[in-house]
C-alpha positions in Angstrom: 0.0 0.2 0.0 0.7 3.9 -0.5 1.5 6.3 1.3 -1.8 7.7 0.7 -4.4 4.8 0.8 -2.4 4.5 4.2 -3.8 7.8 5.0 -7.0 7.1 4.0 -7.3 4.6 5.7 -5.7 5.5 9.2 -8.1 8.9 9.1 -11.4 6.7 8.3 -10.7 4.9 11.4 -10.2 7.9 13.7 -12.9 9.4 12.6 -15.5 6.7 12.8 -13.7 5.6 16.1 -13.9 8.6 18.0 -17.5 9.3 17.9 -18.9 9.6 20.8 -22.0 11.1 22.6 -22.3 13.3 25.3 -24.3 12.8 28.6 -26.8 15.5 29.7 -25.6 17.7 32.1 -26.2 16.5 34.9 -26.5 13.2 34.2 -27.6 11.8 37.7 -28.5 13.6 40.9 -27.2 16.4 42.5 -26.0 16.0 46.1 -25.9 18.7 49.1 -24.2 17.1 51.4 -24.8 19.2 55.1 -22.8 18.3 57.9 -25.2 18.7 60.5 -28.3 17.1 61.4 -31.3 17.2 60.0 -34.0 20.3 61.1 -31.6 22.6 61.5 -30.4 26.0 60.4 -28.1 24.6 58.0 -30.3 22.0 56.7 -33.6 23.7 56.5 -31.2 26.6 53.8 -30.2 24.2 52.1 -33.9 22.4 51.2 -34.9 26.0 50.4 -31.9 26.4 48.2 -32.0 23.0 46.7 -35.8 24.3 46.0 -35.0 26.8 43.5 -32.0 25.0 42.0 -34.0 22.0 41.1 -36.4 24.4 39.1 -34.0 25.9 37.4 -31.4 23.2 36.6 -35.0 20.9 36.1 -33.0 18.3 37.7 -33.7 15.8 41.5 -31.2 16.4 44.3 -30.8 15.4 47.5 -29.9 16.8 50.2 -28.0 14.8 52.4 -27.2 15.0 56.5 -24.1 13.7 57.3 -23.8 15.0 61.2 -21.5 14.2 63.8 -17.8 15.8 65.8 -19.0 18.9 65.1 -19.6 18.7 61.6 -16.7 17.1 60.7 -17.9 13.8 59.5 -20.0 15.0 57.0 -17.3 18.1 55.6 -14.8 15.4 55.0 -17.8 13.3 53.0 -17.3 12.8 49.1 -19.0 11.4 46.2 -17.8 10.6 42.5 -21.0 12.2 41.7 -22.1 15.4 41.2 -21.7 16.9 45.2 -22.0 20.0 47.3 -21.6 21.5 51.0 -23.6 23.7 52.9 -22.0 24.6 56.2 -23.0 26.7 58.9 -21.2 29.9 59.8 
């Protein structure tokens, strides 16, 4: 095979092999970690804010309360997905 045919075949393989479809943003529910128990001020604010965010983003938002150790356990919680944190100052 000459160089021109090899180049065309290589370009065709790369063009066909690299097609990918993007997932819609976000592909999974958003999670807000509140590092305090349910019913406290940080939880209440996070729930109110998440309602507005949910309407705006048209996406489900999950509030996860991870209390304990004065908020240190929840502040260190990480998830592989779309995760935010709510804190109380």
